[in-house]
C-alpha positions in Angstrom: 0.0 0.0 0.0 1.2 3.5 -0.6 2.8 5.6 2.1 0.6 8.2 3.7 1.7 11.5 5.3 -0.2 11.7 8.6 -0.6 15.3 9.4 -2.9 17.9 10.9 -2.8 21.7 11.0 -0.4 24.0 12.7 2.8 22.6 14.4 1.7 19.0 14.7 4.4 16.9 13.0 3.9 14.6 10.0 4.3 10.9 10.7 5.3 8.7 7.8 3.7 5.3 7.4 1.6 2.9 5.4 -1.7 1.2 6.1 0.0 -2.2 6.5 -1.5 -5.7 6.4 -0.1 -6.3 9.9 -2.1 -3.4 11.3 -5.3 -4.6 9.7 -4.8 -8.1 11.0 -4.1 -6.8 14.6 -7.2 -4.6 14.4 -9.4 -7.5 13.3 -8.2 -9.8 16.1 -8.4 -7.2 18.8 -11.9 -6.1 17.6 -13.0 -9.7 18.5 -13.3 -8.2 22.0 -16.1 -6.1 20.6 -17.7 -9.2 19.0 -17.6 -11.0 22.3 -19.2 -8.0 24.1 -21.8 -7.5 21.4 -22.8 -11.1 21.2 -23.6 -11.1 24.9 -25.6 -7.8 24.7 -27.6 -9.3 21.9 -28.1 -12.8 23.3 -29.4 -11.7 26.7 -32.6 -10.1 25.5 -33.5 -13.0 23.2 -32.8 -15.7 25.9 -34.9 -13.9 28.5 -37.8 -13.9 26.1 -37.6 -17.7 25.5 -40.2 -19.7 27.2 -37.8 -22.6 27.9 -35.4 -20.3 29.7 -38.1 -18.6 31.7 -39.8 -22.0 32.7 -36.4 -23.3 33.9 -35.1 -20.4 35.8 -37.9 -17.9 36.2 -41.2 -19.9 36.5 -43.1 -17.0 38.1 -42.3 -14.8 35.1 -43.3 -17.6 32.8 -46.6 -18.1 34.5 -47.3 -14.3 34.4 -46.4 -14.1 30.7 -49.0 -16.8 29.9 -51.8 -14.7 31.4 -53.6 -12.9 28.6 -55.0 -10.3 31.0 -51.6 -9.4 32.3 -50.5 -5.7 31.9 -48.5 -5.3 28.7 -46.0 -3.1 30.3 -45.4 -5.2 33.4 -45.5 -8.9 32.5 -41.6 -9.1 32.5 -41.1 -6.9 35.6 -38.9 -9.2 37.7 -35.7 -8.1 39.5 -34.0 -11.5 39.2 -34.7 -11.6 35.5 -33.1 -8.2 35.1 -30.2 -9.4 37.3 -29.5 -12.1 34.8 -28.7 -9.3 32.3 -27.3 -6.7 34.6 -25.0 -8.8 36.8 -22.4 -8.9 34.0 -22.1 -5.2 34.0 -21.5 -4.6 37.7 -18.7 -7.2 37.5 -17.3 -5.4 34.4 -17.3 -2.2 36.4 -15.0 -3.7 39.1 -12.8 -5.5 36.6 -12.1 -2.3 34.6 -9.9 -0.9 37.5 -7.9 -4.1 37.7 -7.6 -4.1 34.0 -6.2 -0.6 34.0 -3.3 -1.7 36.1 -2.8 -4.9 34.0 -2.7 -2.8 30.9 -0.1 -0.5 32.3 2.1 -3.1 34.0 1.9 -6.0 31.6 0.6 -4.5 28.3 -2.5 -4.6 26.2 -2.0 -8.1 24.8 -2.0 -9.9 28.1 -5.0 -8.0 29.2 -6.9 -9.2 26.2 -5.8 -12.7 26.9 -7.2 -12.5 30.4 -10.4 -11.2 29.0 -10.7 -14.2 26.8 -10.1 -16.6 29.7 -12.7 -15.1 32.0 -15.3 -14.9 29.3 -14.7 -18.5 28.2 -15.2 -19.9 31.8 -18.2 -17.7 32.2 -19.8 -19.0 29.0 -19.4 -22.6 30.2 -21.1 -21.9 33.5 -23.9 -19.9 31.9 -24.6 -22.4 29.1 -24.5 -25.5 31.4 -26.1 -23.9 34.5 -28.6 -26.1 36.3 -29.8 -23.3 38.7 -30.0 -19.6 38.7 -27.0 -19.2 41.1 -24.7 -21.1 38.7 -26.0 -18.9 35.8 -25.4 -15.7 37.7 -21.9 -16.7 38.6 -21.3 -17.4 35.0 -22.6 -13.9 34.2 -20.2 -12.4 36.7 -17.2 -14.1 35.0 -18.5 -12.9 31.7 -18.5 -9.4 33.2 -14.8 -9.8 34.2 -14.0 -10.7 30.6 -16.0 -7.7 29.3 -14.3 -5.3 31.7 -10.8 -6.5 30.7 -11.6 -6.5 27.0 -13.3 -3.1 26.9 -10.3 -1.6 28.8 -7.6 -3.0 26.5 -9.1 -3.1 23.0 -9.9 0.5 22.4 -6.6 1.6 23.8 -4.8 -1.0 21.7 -6.6 0.2 18.5 -5.9 3.9 19.2 -2.2 3.3 19.8 -1.7 1.0 16.9 -3.6 3.0 14.2 -2.0 5.7 12.0 -3.4 9.1 13.0 -5.1 9.7 9.6 -7.4 6.6 10.0 -7.3 6.3 13.8 -11.1 7.0 14.1 -12.0 4.4 11.5 -9.8 1.6 12.9 -10.9 2.3 16.5 -14.6 2.2 15.4 -13.9 -1.4 14.3 -14.4 -2.2 18.0 -17.9 -0.8 17.9 -18.5 -2.4 14.5 -17.7 -5.8 15.9 -20.0 -5.1 18.8 -22.8 -4.5 16.4 -21.9 -7.6 14.4 -22.0 -9.6 17.6 -25.4 -8.2 18.4 -26.7 -9.1 15.0 -25.2 -12.6 15.1 -26.8 -13.1 18.5 -30.2 -12.0 17.2 -29.9 -14.5 14.3 -28.8 -17.3 16.6 -31.7 -16.6 18.9 -34.2 -16.6 16.1 -33.2 -20.2 15.2 -32.5 -21.6 18.7 -35.8 -20.2 19.9 -37.4 -23.1 17.9 -35.1 -25.7 19.5 -36.8 -27.1 22.6 -36.0 -27.4 25.5 -32.3 -26.4 25.3 -32.2 -23.8 22.6 -31.3 -21.1 25.1 -28.2 -23.2 26.1 -27.0 -23.2 22.5 -27.4 -19.4 22.3 -25.4 -18.9 25.5 -22.7 -21.4 24.5 -21.9 -19.9 21.1 -20.6 -16.8 23.0 -17.5 -18.9 23.6 -16.5 -18.7 19.9 -15.5 -15.0 19.8 -13.8 -15.4 23.2 -11.6 -18.2 21.8 -10.9 -16.1 18.7 -9.7 -13.2 20.9 -7.6 -15.5 23.1 -5.9 -17.4 20.3 -5.5 -14.2 18.3 -3.9 -12.4 21.3 -1.0 -14.9 21.1 -0.2 -13.8 17.6 -0.6 -10.0 17.4 2.1 -7.4 18.3 2.1 -5.3 21.4 1.6 -1.5 20.8 4.9 0.5 20.5 3.5 2.9 23.2 3.0 0.0 25.7 6.5 -1.4 24.9 8.2 1.9 25.4 6.1 2.6 28.5 7.5 -0.6 30.0 11.1 0.4 29.0 11.4 -2.0 26.1 12.5 0.9 23.9 14.2 -0.9 21.0 11.5 -3.5 20.7 9.0 -0.6 20.5 11.0 1.0 17.7 11.1 -2.3 15.8 7.4 -2.9 16.2 6.7 0.7 15.0 8.7 0.1 11.9 6.9 -3.2 11.3 3.4 -1.8 11.6 4.1 1.4 9.7 5.9 -0.4 6.9 8.7 2.2 6.7 12.1 2.7 8.2 11.8 6.4 8.9 9.7 6.4 12.1 11.9 8.7 14.1 9.4 11.5 14.4 6.6 9.3 15.7 8.9 7.3 17.8 10.4 10.3 19.5 6.9 11.6 20.2 6.1 8.2 21.9 9.3 8.2 23.9 8.7 11.8 25.1 5.2 11.0 26.2 6.4 7.9 28.0 9.2 9.8 29.8 6.6 12.4 30.9 4.3 9.6 32.0 7.0 8.0 34.2 7.2 11.1 36.2 3.6 10.5 37.4 3.9 7.8 40.1 0.1 7.8 40.8 -2.0 8.3 37.7 -5.2 8.2 39.6 -4.1 11.1 41.8 -2.9 13.0 38.7 -6.3 12.3 37.2 -8.0 14.3 40.0 -6.0 17.4 39.3 -7.4 20.4 37.4 -5.6 19.9 34.0 -6.9 16.3 33.8 -10.5 17.4 34.2 -11.5 18.1 30.6 -10.9 14.6 29.2 -12.1 12.9 32.4 -15.4 14.9 32.5 -16.0 14.2 28.8 -15.1 10.5 29.0 -17.5 10.0 32.0 -20.4 12.0 30.5 -20.1 10.3 27.1 -20.7 7.0 28.8 -23.6 8.3 30.9 -25.2 9.9 27.8 -24.6 6.8 25.7 -26.7 4.7 28.1 -29.4 7.3 28.6 -30.2 7.5 24.9 -32.1 4.3 25.7 -30.1 2.2 23.2 -29.2 -0.6 25.6 -32.8 -0.8 26.8 -33.8 -1.4 23.2 -30.9 -3.8 22.4 -31.2 -5.8 25.6 -34.9 -6.1 25.5 -35.8 -5.7 21.8 -37.7 -9.1 21.7 -39.5 -8.2 24.9 -40.3 -4.7 23.6 -41.7 -6.0 20.3 -43.8 -8.6 22.2 -45.1 -5.8 24.3 -46.4 -3.9 21.2 -48.1 -7.1 19.9 -45.6 -9.2 18.0 -45.4 -12.9 18.6 -42.2 -14.7 19.7 -40.9 -15.4 16.2 -41.9 -12.0 14.8 -40.3 -10.2 17.8 -37.0 -12.1 17.3 -37.1 -11.4 13.6 -37.6 -7.7 14.3 -34.5 -7.8 16.5 -32.6 -9.3 13.6 -33.7 -6.4 11.4 -32.6 -3.8 14.0 -29.3 -5.6 14.4 -28.7 -5.4 10.7 -29.4 -1.7 10.7 -26.9 -1.4 13.6 -24.1 -3.0 11.7 -24.7 -1.1 8.4 -24.8 2.2 10.1 -21.7 1.6 12.2 -20.0 1.1 8.8 -21.2 4.5 7.9 -19.4 5.8 10.9 -16.2 4.1 9.9 -16.4 5.9 6.5 -17.3 9.3 7.8 -15.6 9.7 11.2 -12.2 10.8 9.8 -13.8 12.9 7.1 -16.7 14.7 8.6 -15.3 14.6 12.1 -16.7 13.6 15.5 -18.9 16.5 16.5 -21.1 16.7 13.5 -22.0 13.0 13.8 -22.8 13.4 17.5 -25.1 16.5 16.8 -26.9 15.1 13.8 -27.7 11.8 15.5 -29.2 13.7 18.6 -31.8 15.3 16.4 -32.6 11.9 14.8 -32.8 10.0 18.1 -34.9 12.8 19.7 -37.5 12.7 17.0 -37.8 8.9 16.9 -38.0 8.4 20.7 -40.8 11.1 20.8 -42.8 9.4 18.0 -42.5 6.0 19.6 -43.7 7.5 22.9 -46.6 9.2 21.3 -47.8 6.1 19.5 -47.5 3.9 22.6 -49.2 6.4 24.9 -52.0 6.9 22.4 -52.8 3.3 21.4 -51.0 0.7 23.6 -53.2 0.1 26.6 -52.5 -2.2 29.6 -54.1 -5.0 27.7 -54.4 -5.7 24.0 -52.0 -5.1 21.1 -51.2 -2.2 18.9 -52.9 -2.1 15.5 -50.6 -3.8 13.0 -49.9 -0.6 11.1 -48.7 1.3 14.2 -46.7 -1.6 15.4 -44.9 -1.5 12.1 -44.2 2.2 12.5 -42.7 1.5 16.0 -40.3 -1.1 14.4 -39.3 1.5 11.7 -38.8 4.2 14.3 -36.7 1.8 16.4 -34.5 1.1 13.3 -34.1 4.9 12.5 -33.2 5.4 16.2 -30.6 2.6 16.1 -29.2 4.0 12.8 -28.6 7.4 14.4 -27.0 5.9 17.5 -24.8 3.5 15.4 -23.0 6.1 13.5 -22.4 8.4 16.4 -22.8 7.9 20.2 -22.2 4.2 20.0 -18.7 4.2 18.4 -17.7 7.7 19.4 -18.4 6.9 23.1 -15.4 4.6 23.0 -13.3 6.4 20.4 -13.1 9.9 22.0 -12.1 8.7 25.5 -9.4 6.4 24.0 -7.7 9.2 22.1 -8.0 12.3 24.4 -6.1 11.3 27.6 -2.4 12.0 27.8 -0.3 8.9 28.2 0.4 9.5 31.9 -3.3 9.1 32.7 -4.5 7.2 29.6 -5.2 3.7 31.1 -6.4 5.2 34.4 -8.6 7.7 32.6 -10.0 5.1 30.2 -10.8 2.8 33.2 -13.1 5.5 34.5 -14.8 5.6 31.1 -15.2 1.8 31.0 -16.4 1.6 34.6 -18.9 4.4 34.1 -20.2 2.7 31.0 -20.6 -0.5 32.9 -22.2 1.2 35.9 -24.9 2.9 33.8 -25.4 -0.1 31.6 -26.0 -2.0 34.9 -28.5 0.6 36.0 -30.4 0.6 32.8 -30.4 -3.2 32.5 -31.5 -3.6 36.1 -34.2 -0.9 36.0 -35.6 -0.9 32.4 -38.3 -3.5 32.8 -39.4 -1.9 36.1 -39.4 1.6 34.5 -41.4 0.2 31.6 -44.0 -1.1 34.1 -44.2 2.1 36.1 -43.7 4.8 33.4 -45.2 2.8 30.5 -44.9 4.9 27.3 -43.5 7.8 29.3 -40.2 6.0 29.4 -39.5 7.0 25.8 -40.1 10.7 26.7 -37.7 10.2 29.6 -34.9 9.1 27.2 -35.9 11.9 24.7 -35.3 14.4 27.5 -31.8 13.0 28.1 -31.0 13.2 24.4 -31.8 16.9 24.4 -29.4 17.4 27.3 -26.6 15.5 25.6 -27.1 17.4 22.3 -26.6 20.7 24.2 -23.5 19.3 25.9 -22.0 18.1 22.6 -22.7 21.5 21.0 -20.8 23.5 23.6 -18.3 21.2 25.3 -17.1 18.4 23.0 -14.1 19.6 20.9 -13.2 18.2 17.5 -10.3 15.6 17.7 -10.2 14.6 14.0 -6.6 14.2 12.7 -4.9 15.2 15.9 -2.1 12.8 17.1 -3.0 11.2 20.5 0.1 12.7 22.2 -0.6 16.2 20.9 -4.2 16.3 22.1 -3.5 18.6 25.1 -1.8 21.4 23.1 -3.9 21.1 19.9 -7.4 20.4 21.4 -7.8 21.2 25.1 -5.7 24.3 25.3 -7.5 25.7 22.2 -11.1 25.1 23.4 -13.1 28.1 24.5 -14.1 26.5 27.8 -11.6 23.8 28.7 -8.4 25.9 28.1 -9.0 27.6 31.5 -8.1 24.3 33.2 -4.5 24.5 31.9 -3.3 27.7 33.4 -2.2 25.9 36.5 -0.5 23.1 34.4 1.5 25.7 32.5 2.7 27.3 35.7 3.8 24.0 37.2 5.7 23.1 34.0 7.6 26.4 34.1 8.5 25.8 37.8 9.7 22.3 37.2 11.8 23.2 34.2 11.6 23.4 30.4 12.4 19.7 29.9 8.9 18.8 31.0 7.3 21.0 28.3 6.0 19.1 25.3 8.1 20.0 22.2 5.0 20.7 20.3 3.6 23.2 22.9 2.9 26.6 21.4 
């Protein structure tokens, strides 16, 4: 492939390099962490709608579901049923902090390998579980795997990718998440017809992407940044030459070395993260995860079969509708891969907010108007709900879904990168847990009003994106402070103190690209 000059405006240097086959292979293998995560997100909702699963582990919910007079909005309201889905995410929250230290001390590769191990054991317990306790323990182990994978993979992709296509390659993680969701929906559609153990097949297939990630982790290279960070400097230079496909990597390598030297002066990255200059990327990383969950996307993805049954579709039709929304999810994430390094991050975030706001409002109006506690929606309106869900999923898939992971992975300086990203992962898992644990109960209590609840959050996040999220397209990761945060109308005020400390400590601590 031809060499590309990776540049951005001003005094940011050009880094030479090719889009090498080695990088593409590493990206595909690492992104299997997203496939693993996505499959589990998709499989949970389908399995919890299967009668065989409910009869085996949640007989009270199964009996309630069979009552024709049962309230449409409340027939799945069961805290233990929600715990089946949500237990994974509270475990992932805890695991993300351990994964941060593993990433820093041992590297991104071993962290991904650990993720594969935990997930594979969790799959075995979930698929072969004979009681709900065994299944929940399996879900917790799956959560540990997700926590380690979601910490390591986006960092790995951001550090490995050339600047010019960093956004596209990083979004491969989210693309594989959406592929995993789609595959899970297709699997659920067919295994739902296999009685009485179809749900076990669905849960067991989750082991395939976990094994792909584990075996692949043994063959891919470590990132040059991680190698230099752990004082394996010459190996880091050799890997950088290999993945860029050129010998002249001095400029990029010197930038990595400088960032690592600066990072070593920070003995406690978590304490550093609490200081004023670290606040802009930390606040944005945390709020992106909160906003991502309060779009309502995971409520739809976890419980799409349940939701479609609520509006009047039968078992097969609801699972098929989930396959359709999963397909939209994949296709529109590909749109993000194409546009993110061309159009930029902010425009995608803002456009999608308008799209999601309109669709959530329309769904809420239809359900409030015509879906009563008993009975079904008219077929025409049920179809409109499915279409609106697809349009909503499309907007999320080319914006807040992938960018919620991309932006935090590229905006922290190296000295706080793994610590800062662990806050992003843990916040995502915490609010995923909250939504997963609360959605069915919220649906029961708020009924159609839940869609207006999510619409209100979308308006808030649109305002935040408009005023507080800077554009990071084309900016090298290690130049982000000088080229992004210090240039932003609001966030630049947080760096006055940082500049004064740098002057006091001496000029050697000032980044060579600082203006």
